[in-house]
N, C-alpha and C positions, 0 to 999 in steps of 0.2 A: 329467434326461435322459430323453427319450422317443423311441420309434420306433413307427411304425404299420406293420404288415405286411399285405400282400395275401396271404392264406394260400393261395388257389388258385394264384397266380402265384409264390409264394415270393419276393416282391420287397418291398423297403421303399418305401412311398409317402410317408413323411415321416420325417425324422430331425431332432431338435432341433439347433439350431446348435452346441451345446457337445459333441455327440457326437464330432466330429472332434478336438476338443481332448482329450477324455477318452481316446479310443482311439488317436489318432495316425493314423487312416485318414481320408482326405478324404470328405466327405459324398457326393460323386459315386461313390466306390467302393462305398459302402453301397448306393446306389440302383441302379447298374448291375450290380453283382456279386450282389446279393441275398443271401438266407439262406445259400446254398452258399458264397459268398465269405467271409462272417463265420465259418462253421464251419471253413473251411480255415485261418483265421487264429487260431482259439482254441488255446490250449495244450491238449494231449491230456488232462491231468488235469481240465480244466474241462468237456470235452464231455459227459461223462455227466450232470453236474449241470444243464447247460443243456438237455439233451434232456428230463430228468425235469421240469424247470420248464415247458418248452414243452408238454409233454403235459398237465400240470396246468392250464395256462392254456387250452389248446384244449378240454379237457374242461369247464372252468368255462363258457366262452363258448357251447359247444354246448348246455349245459343252460339257459341263459337266453335263447337265441335263439328 
């Protein structure tokens, strides 16, 4: 499962076909709702971990850019 995010727009520009199957959300919801949509659908107890992981990934890519 892969998603590609346009960080500046906070939108998903690609979601692998099996994401809808895995999450139960239609791919169109991912693309039109963006990152904010996904965060509102995450269980509260998962948000902190997702935020930390996102910060780590952003830091990594900033260093190699």
